[in-house]
N, C-alpha and C positions, 0 to 999 in steps of 0.2 A: 276031690283032688283031680279029677279029669280035666276040669276047667283050668286049673293051675298048670297042668302039663301042656294043654293046648296053648296057653299064653306063652309059656317058656319056649315051646317049639317055634312059635311065630317070631318071638324075640330073636332066637338063634338065626333063623332064616333072614330076617331083616338086617341083623347085625352083619352077616356075611355080605349081603348086597350093599350095605352102607360102606363097608371097607373097600369093596370093589370099585364103587363110584368115587370114593375119595382118592384111591390110587389112580384111577382113570383120569380124574381131574388134574392130579399132580403131573401125570405123564403128558397130558395135552397142553400143559401150561406153556411150554416152550415152542410148540409147533402150531397149535390152533387155540387161541384164547377163547373163541366163541364156544367151542366144544368143551373146553375146560369149565367155563361158566355154567353151561348147561348141566354138566355132570355134578358140579358143586351144588347147584340149585336142587337137583334131584336128591343128592345126599342130604341136604338140609331138610327136605321134606320127609325123607326116611327117618332122620334123626328125631323129628317131631313125633312121628308115629311110634318110634321106639320109646320115647319119653312117656307117651300116653300108655303104652303097654306096661312100662315099669310101674306106673301108678296103679293100673288095674291089677297087676301081679301083687303089688303090696296090699291092696284092698282085699283081694281074694285070699292071700296067704294069712292075713291077720284074722279074717273071719273064719278060716279053717282051724285056727288054733284055739 
């Protein structure tokens, strides 16, 4: 179960960072489109990591049952 908890903690941290980047991209949209694009790109990369962690969590959770 410790591995499942580690994955869940990492998901929580990445999700918080993802939300910050999306908000930052939205806020920069009107003032600096280049910074907005960079923030959006970083958010997409984080979303990809989150999706991989969701898959790992599902695999670990199913094997624990």
